N, C-alpha and C positions, 0 to 999 in steps of 0.2 A: 113272490115267484119261487118255485122250487124246481131245481134241475134234478132230473133223475136219469139213471142208466141201468139197464139190465145187464148182468154179467152171468154167463154160464160157464161152469167148469167143465173141462174135458174129461169127464169120468163116466162110468157106466150108468150111474143112477140119475144123471141129468140135473144135478144140483144147480140151482140158480139163485142169484142174489139181486135185490133191487137196491142200488145205492142212491141216496137222496142228499142234496146239498141246497141250502138256502143262503144265497149270498147276503141277503139283508141280515139274517140272524148271525152269520159269520162276522159281519161288520160290527154288530152290537156286542158280540162276544169279545172281539178284539178290543173294543173300547173299554169294556168292563175289566178285562185282564190288565190293560194299561193303567186304569185307575187304581186297581188293587195293588199293582206294583209300586205306584206312586205313594200310596198310603203306607206300605211296608217300609219304603225308603225313608219317609218322613219320621215314622215311629222309631226306627232303628237308629237313625242319625240325630234325632231330636232337632231337626231343622225343617223349615218349610220347603215345599217343592220348588218354590221360586228361587230360594237360596241354593238348593241342590243343583237345579238347572243352570243357574248363573255360574256356579263354581265349576261344574263339570264341562260347561260350554267353553271354558277358558283353556281346556286341555287341547293342544294342537299337535299335529304331526306334519313334518316337512320332509321333502325328498331332497337329499343332498347329492348333486352331480349324477342323478339317476341311478345311484348304487345303494344308498343307505336311506332308510326311512327312520327318522328320529322324532321322538315325542318330547314335548316340553317337560321341564322338571316340575313335579307337583309341589304346589304350595301346601303348607301344613293343613289348611282347611280342606283341600282336595284329598290329601292322604287320610284325614279323619273320616271323610265321607266314605271312601273306598273301604276302610277298615270297618266302619259301622255296618255297612250293608254286605260285608263279606265278599267283596269283589276285588280281585287282585289288581293292583295299579298297572297301567300299561307299561310295557318294557321301554326302556330308553331308545334302544336301537332294535328295529323289528324286521328289517330286510336287508340282505346283502346280495348283490348280484352284479353282473357285468353291465356297463353303461352302453 
């Protein structure tokens, strides 16, 4: 199924565009991009996706008294993954505000 929409510009020459979107193709494209990112992370970190997912899944954030959001301290394996894939590690404290 393709969803389309006609768009006309408010100008003298009556320019119009037909915009098309295929939800099925968008879903396939997203899956492909995700798989590509998984492979890049595996190659750069020299670890399997299962290991990367397990290690990064252990990173937690907690809210202390409704004012501070604090992340867990990264283990050496987690720091190595962040460094290998050029992703900055999460900040220890990320939010301050009134309770």
